[in-house]
Backbone as ProteinMPNN parsed JSONL, in Angstrom:
{"seq_chain_A": "MSSTVRRCCRYRMSSYEYAEWKRCRVNLDYHVEIAKHYYSVPHGLVRQEVEARITARTVEIFLRGKRVASHLRSTMPHRSDHGRRAHAELASALPATGRMSAFAVTPPRSAPMPIP", "coords_chain_A": {"N_chain_A": [[-32.546, -40.896, 5.104], [-31.823, -39.543, 1.952], [-29.538, -40.534, -0.712], [-28.59, -38.358, -2.122], [-28.789, -36.195, -0.336], [-27.02, -37.073, 1.645], [-24.614, -37.082, 0.187], [-24.366, -34.342, -0.335], [-24.152, -33.246, 2.269], [-21.814, -34.522, 3.114], [-19.959, -33.429, 1.345], [-19.988, -30.7, 2.083], [-18.951, -30.817, 4.686], [-16.374, -31.789, 4.238], [-15.24, -29.762, 2.775], [-14.485, -27.719, 4.404], [-11.92, -25.622, 5.576], [-9.407, -24.922, 7.794], [-8.524, -21.679, 8.848], [-6.459, -18.879, 9.595], [-6.485, -15.447, 10.588], [-4.767, -12.415, 9.992], [-3.76, -9.126, 10.695], [-1.854, -6.831, 8.881], [0.704, -4.532, 7.78], [1.496, -3.097, 4.652], [4.725, -3.174, 3.382], [7.345, -0.875, 2.215], [8.458, -2.1, 0.02], [6.349, -3.303, -1.183], [5.463, -5.736, 0.012], [4.15, -8.101, 2.367], [4.802, -9.435, 5.583], [4.425, -12.658, 6.66], [4.421, -15.216, 8.878], [7.291, -15.429, 8.833], [7.803, -15.119, 6.112], [7.658, -13.511, 2.933], [5.121, -11.938, 1.102], [3.874, -10.691, -1.946], [1.984, -7.763, -2.838], [-0.277, -5.612, -4.692], [1.447, -2.683, -5.816], [0.296, -0.228, -5.229], [-0.713, -0.355, -2.709], [1.063, 0.268, -0.723], [2.085, 0.927, 2.57], [-0.486, 0.641, 3.555], [-2.974, -0.839, 5.68], [-3.698, -4.225, 5.684], [-5.567, -7.331, 5.562], [-4.759, -10.691, 6.174], [-5.553, -13.913, 5.124], [-4.783, -16.985, 6.219], [-4.092, -20.212, 5.329], [-3.402, -23.764, 5.365], [-2.398, -24.22, 2.844], [-2.562, -21.846, 1.308], [-2.144, -18.238, 1.081], [-4.036, -15.443, 1.378], [-4.587, -12.082, 0.585], [-6.384, -9.333, 1.752], [-8.074, -6.249, 1.21], [-10.106, -4.126, 2.798], [-12.122, -6.131, 2.732], [-12.017, -7.055, 0.114], [-10.39, -9.299, -2.023], [-7.036, -8.913, -2.85], [-4.684, -10.149, -3.464], [-3.32, -13.423, -3.922], [-1.585, -16.251, -2.894], [0.372, -19.273, -3.083], [1.189, -20.951, -0.118], [4.33, -20.703, 1.396], [6.994, -22.697, 2.693], [9.527, -22.015, 3.199], [11.486, -19.977, 5.144], [11.785, -16.365, 5.293], [11.765, -15.702, 2.56], [10.895, -14.297, -0.559], [7.902, -14.432, -2.566], [8.615, -14.44, -5.162], [11.458, -13.986, -7.305], [13.953, -11.468, -6.723], [15.551, -10.911, -8.813], [13.959, -11.092, -11.076], [12.485, -8.75, -10.847], [14.535, -6.865, -11.158], [15.358, -7.39, -13.779], [13.033, -6.7, -15.151], [12.836, -3.981, -14.505], [15.164, -2.986, -15.731], [14.516, -3.447, -18.358], [12.309, -1.865, -18.869], [12.822, 1.015, -19.398], [14.01, 0.939, -22.004], [12.016, -0.352, -23.445], [9.958, 1.497, -23.168], [11.054, 3.691, -24.555], [11.216, 2.598, -27.11], [8.509, 2.168, -27.722], [7.636, 4.793, -27.68], [9.037, 5.87, -29.836], [7.785, 4.517, -31.851], [5.367, 5.793, -32.005], [6.015, 8.527, -32.349], [8.558, 9.551, -34.387], [12.115, 9.868, -33.632], [13.616, 13.126, -33.335], [16.08, 15.217, -34.847], [16.547, 17.823, -34.169], [15.267, 20.112, -31.739], [11.765, 20.675, -31.576], [10.257, 23.595, -32.892], [8.801, 26.175, -30.864], [5.572, 27.396, -31.178]], "CA_chain_A": [[-31.919, -39.815, 4.367], [-31.511, -39.974, 0.586], [-28.106, -40.5, -1.039], [-28.263, -36.993, -2.566], [-28.59, -35.381, 0.866], [-25.78, -37.532, 2.28], [-23.481, -36.586, -0.597], [-24.31, -32.901, -0.121], [-23.634, -33.005, 3.616], [-20.436, -34.998, 3.166], [-19.162, -32.442, 0.623], [-19.865, -29.488, 2.896], [-18.075, -31.062, 5.826], [-14.994, -31.983, 3.801], [-14.724, -28.566, 2.128], [-14.038, -26.765, 5.418], [-10.478, -25.534, 5.73], [-9.053, -24.044, 8.903], [-7.793, -20.484, 8.422], [-6.169, -17.848, 10.586], [-6.49, -14.1, 10.033], [-3.749, -11.544, 10.573], [-3.664, -7.776, 10.148], [-0.463, -6.435, 8.661], [0.885, -3.322, 6.988], [2.297, -3.335, 3.452], [6.027, -2.512, 3.442], [7.683, -0.035, 1.074], [8.764, -2.958, -1.132], [5.03, -3.874, -1.457], [5.354, -7.095, 0.528], [3.741, -8.26, 3.753], [5.483, -10.57, 6.197], [3.533, -13.595, 7.336], [5.126, -16.437, 9.299], [8.667, -15.335, 8.361], [7.83, -15.211, 4.661], [7.183, -12.27, 2.337], [4.166, -12.108, 0.015], [3.697, -9.418, -2.639], [0.649, -7.21, -3.065], [-0.155, -4.51, -5.652], [2.293, -1.604, -5.281], [-0.52, 0.899, -4.777], [-1.143, -0.567, -1.319], [2.175, 0.547, 0.191], [1.763, 1.541, 3.867], [-1.865, 0.432, 3.962], [-3.207, -2.015, 6.517], [-4.465, -5.257, 4.992], [-5.808, -8.537, 6.342], [-4.306, -11.894, 5.498], [-6.21, -15.18, 5.473], [-3.702, -17.956, 6.108], [-4.485, -21.613, 5.462], [-2.254, -24.669, 5.236], [-1.875, -24.201, 1.476], [-2.585, -20.548, 0.638], [-2.193, -16.958, 1.793], [-4.825, -14.481, 0.618], [-4.493, -10.742, 1.15], [-7.623, -8.593, 1.544], [-8.157, -4.838, 1.568], [-11.521, -3.794, 3.023], [-12.98, -7.241, 2.346], [-11.809, -7.453, -1.278], [-9.109, -9.985, -2.182], [-6.137, -8.202, -3.758], [-3.58, -11.038, -3.821], [-3.438, -14.8, -3.459], [-0.327, -16.957, -3.131], [0.582, -20.548, -2.419], [1.952, -20.722, 1.105], [5.69, -21.221, 1.327], [7.545, -23.21, 3.949], [10.907, -21.527, 3.322], [11.427, -18.677, 5.828], [12.451, -15.152, 4.802], [11.865, -15.7, 1.103], [9.788, -13.664, -1.263], [7.202, -15.381, -3.415], [9.227, -14.411, -6.475], [12.836, -13.521, -7.207], [14.288, -10.058, -6.923], [16.189, -10.82, -10.122], [12.897, -10.833, -12.045], [12.17, -7.323, -10.752], [15.654, -6.122, -11.723], [15.291, -7.55, -15.231], [11.904, -5.916, -15.626], [13.179, -2.557, -14.372], [16.153, -2.622, -16.738], [13.899, -3.53, -19.684], [11.253, -0.868, -19.032], [13.176, 2.245, -20.11], [14.204, 0.658, -23.424], [10.701, -0.647, -24.005], [9.233, 2.765, -23.237], [11.612, 4.484, -25.652], [10.845, 1.976, -28.379], [7.097, 2.428, -28.013], [7.511, 6.218, -27.962], [9.517, 6.075, -31.198], [6.792, 3.976, -32.771], [4.316, 6.8, -32.139], [6.634, 9.735, -32.888], [9.969, 9.268, -34.663], [13.031, 10.806, -32.967], [13.972, 14.313, -34.116], [17.478, 15.626, -34.654], [16.548, 19.148, -33.577], [14.038, 20.334, -30.997], [10.637, 21.228, -32.306], [10.077, 25.023, -32.529], [7.599, 26.52, -30.102], [4.838, 28.416, -31.959]], "C_chain_A": [[-31.544, -40.316, 2.971], [-30.008, -39.852, 0.325], [-27.675, -39.115, -1.501], [-27.979, -36.096, -1.365], [-27.292, -35.782, 1.552], [-24.562, -37.013, 1.519], [-23.291, -35.084, -0.374], [-23.7, -32.587, 1.243], [-22.174, -33.416, 3.716], [-19.52, -33.996, 2.462], [-18.95, -31.19, 1.467], [-18.904, -29.69, 4.052], [-16.626, -31.2, 5.381], [-14.411, -30.727, 3.16], [-14.245, -27.511, 3.133], [-12.518, -26.795, 5.518], [-10.179, -24.512, 6.822], [-8.226, -22.876, 8.372], [-7.584, -19.566, 9.61], [-6.152, -16.503, 9.864], [-5.439, -13.27, 10.751], [-3.814, -10.183, 9.894], [-2.2, -7.424, 10.0], [-0.427, -5.205, 7.763], [1.818, -3.638, 5.827], [3.582, -2.51, 3.549], [6.279, -1.687, 2.183], [8.024, -0.849, -0.173], [7.537, -3.758, -1.571], [4.934, -5.368, -1.154], [4.822, -7.038, 1.963], [4.448, -9.492, 4.295], [4.471, -11.393, 6.975], [4.318, -14.868, 7.61], [6.53, -16.505, 8.702], [8.801, -15.55, 6.858], [7.207, -13.947, 4.096], [6.298, -12.563, 1.129], [3.887, -10.754, -0.615], [2.224, -9.064, -2.78], [0.801, -6.119, -4.12], [0.567, -3.304, -5.038], [1.505, -0.403, -4.79], [-0.963, 0.788, -3.329], [-0.035, -0.306, -0.298], [1.677, 1.348, 1.382], [0.306, 1.375, 4.303], [-1.971, -0.826, 4.819], [-4.126, -2.975, 5.765], [-4.687, -6.425, 5.945], [-5.376, -9.737, 5.518], [-5.076, -13.097, 6.031], [-5.199, -16.279, 5.176], [-4.261, -19.354, 6.321], [-3.228, -22.47, 5.32], [-1.609, -24.573, 3.856], [-1.778, -22.822, 0.85], [-2.503, -19.385, 1.618], [-2.945, -15.993, 0.885], [-4.768, -13.144, 1.338], [-5.757, -9.971, 0.755], [-7.448, -7.135, 1.961], [-9.635, -4.486, 1.614], [-12.465, -4.876, 2.479], [-12.822, -7.72, 0.915], [-10.436, -8.104, -1.419], [-8.275, -9.273, -3.23], [-4.945, -9.05, -4.178], [-3.834, -12.419, -3.238], [-2.164, -15.538, -3.846], [-0.383, -18.342, -2.506], [1.461, -20.278, -1.207], [3.306, -21.397, 0.984], [6.137, -21.705, 2.693], [8.969, -22.723, 4.165], [10.892, -20.137, 3.956], [12.243, -17.592, 5.125], [12.707, -15.19, 3.304], [10.666, -14.965, 0.534], [9.12, -14.717, -2.134], [7.712, -15.356, -4.849], [10.584, -13.741, -6.345], [13.006, -12.033, -7.425], [14.911, -9.867, -8.301], [15.142, -10.51, -11.197], [12.513, -9.354, -12.035], [13.278, -6.49, -11.393], [15.64, -6.208, -13.247], [14.159, -6.711, -15.814], [12.229, -4.425, -15.586], [14.188, -2.135, -15.428], [15.548, -2.64, -18.139], [12.889, -2.413, -19.91], [11.691, 0.405, -19.756], [13.349, 2.015, -21.606], [12.866, 0.386, -24.092], [9.902, 0.635, -24.164], [9.734, 3.637, -24.372], [11.184, 3.917, -26.997], [9.384, 2.256, -28.71], [6.871, 3.91, -28.291], [7.966, 6.518, -29.383], [8.529, 5.536, -32.224], [5.676, 4.985, -33.01], [4.863, 8.053, -32.817], [8.104, 9.434, -33.16], [10.878, 10.281, -33.978], [13.391, 11.95, -33.903], [15.42, 14.683, -33.834], [17.547, 16.991, -33.987], [15.237, 19.316, -32.787], [12.976, 20.988, -31.86], [10.445, 22.686, -31.912], [8.767, 25.252, -31.798], [6.863, 27.616, -30.874], [4.537, 29.662, -31.163]], "O_chain_A": [[-31.0, -41.412, 2.836], [-29.297, -39.156, 1.049], [-26.524, -38.729, -1.3], [-27.024, -35.32, -1.384], [-26.538, -34.916, 1.997], [-23.592, -36.559, 2.128], [-22.16, -34.618, -0.238], [-22.814, -31.738, 1.342], [-21.379, -32.719, 4.345], [-18.414, -33.739, 2.937], [-17.832, -30.68, 1.547], [-18.115, -28.796, 4.358], [-15.727, -30.76, 6.098], [-13.193, -30.633, 3.013], [-13.655, -26.508, 2.731], [-11.908, -27.864, 5.54], [-10.649, -23.376, 6.768], [-7.334, -23.064, 7.544], [-8.419, -19.485, 10.511], [-5.842, -16.432, 8.675], [-5.244, -13.402, 11.96], [-3.911, -10.095, 8.67], [-1.397, -7.69, 10.894], [-1.399, -4.884, 7.079], [2.806, -4.353, 5.989], [3.536, -1.3, 3.769], [5.532, -1.779, 1.208], [7.898, -0.355, -1.293], [7.669, -4.773, -2.255], [4.403, -6.151, -1.942], [5.022, -6.054, 2.674], [4.669, -10.466, 3.575], [3.758, -10.88, 7.837], [4.815, -15.516, 6.689], [6.914, -17.525, 8.129], [9.798, -16.099, 6.39], [6.315, -13.369, 4.717], [6.671, -13.335, 0.245], [3.683, -9.77, 0.096], [1.35, -9.93, -2.833], [1.931, -5.73, -4.418], [0.327, -2.949, -3.884], [2.026, 0.376, -3.991], [-1.527, 1.733, -2.778], [-0.194, -0.634, 0.878], [0.943, 2.323, 1.226], [-0.09, 1.926, 5.33], [-1.167, -1.751, 4.699], [-5.188, -2.588, 5.277], [-4.069, -6.496, 7.007], [-5.603, -9.788, 4.309], [-5.226, -13.269, 7.24], [-4.806, -16.48, 4.027], [-4.836, -19.647, 7.37], [-2.124, -21.946, 5.173], [-0.411, -24.816, 3.712], [-0.978, -22.633, -0.066], [-2.758, -19.531, 2.814], [-2.534, -15.755, -0.251], [-4.889, -13.086, 2.561], [-6.15, -9.954, -0.411], [-6.763, -6.831, 2.938], [-10.329, -4.539, 0.599], [-13.476, -4.569, 1.847], [-13.445, -8.712, 0.535], [-9.431, -7.536, -0.989], [-8.727, -9.05, -4.353], [-4.261, -8.714, -5.145], [-4.477, -12.564, -2.199], [-1.717, -15.46, -4.99], [-1.093, -18.564, -1.525], [2.378, -19.46, -1.273], [3.405, -22.533, 0.521], [5.709, -21.183, 3.722], [9.56, -22.993, 5.211], [10.341, -19.206, 3.37], [13.244, -17.866, 4.463], [13.759, -14.752, 2.84], [9.566, -15.014, 1.084], [9.701, -15.767, -2.408], [7.285, -16.168, -5.669], [10.832, -13.012, -5.385], [12.29, -11.42, -8.216], [14.812, -8.79, -8.889], [15.415, -9.749, -12.125], [12.247, -8.771, -13.086], [12.996, -5.518, -12.094], [15.883, -5.213, -13.929], [14.323, -6.082, -16.86], [11.928, -3.694, -16.53], [14.083, -1.035, -15.971], [16.019, -1.921, -19.02], [12.64, -2.048, -21.059], [10.985, 0.845, -20.663], [12.878, 2.825, -22.405], [12.623, 0.858, -25.203], [9.242, 0.837, -25.184], [8.938, 4.256, -25.078], [10.833, 4.663, -27.911], [9.056, 2.551, -29.859], [5.985, 4.25, -29.076], [7.35, 7.334, -30.068], [8.448, 6.046, -33.341], [5.1, 5.028, -34.097], [4.252, 8.58, -33.747], [8.832, 9.09, -32.229], [10.477, 11.424, -33.76], [13.463, 11.767, -35.118], [15.921, 14.488, -32.727], [18.525, 17.285, -33.299], [14.219, 18.72, -33.14], [13.281, 21.765, -32.765], [10.466, 23.003, -30.722], [7.758, 24.604, -32.078], [7.451, 28.65, -31.192], [3.93, 30.597, -31.685]]}, "name": "protein", "num_of_chains": 1, "seq": "MSSTVRRCCRYRMSSYEYAEWKRCRVNLDYHVEIAKHYYSVPHGLVRQEVEARITARTVEIFLRGKRVASHLRSTMPHRSDHGRRAHAELASALPATGRMSAFAVTPPRSAPMPIP"}
């Protein structure tokens, strides 16, 4: 056997990673629970059934065979993959940001615009 073939075979054998699959439903807070840990998915998937591929290092979430989220696997139980504080800060910043961008397009008026 040539050294090229041996290297190729050795690479294929070492690249295998054991994985488990689990079906789960996306909660209203757009997270799925896997092994006592919560992983986020796109908010449009609320209440949909997804499949999770769980390895020693990662958790991948699939919808109809298409990967929609990928996270490093956590060992801390009952924790989200990101802080709720970040969501609260984003939510509080959105209305002000939206108003500012609206004013950039159309300046605020002191009186309502007349209806023709």
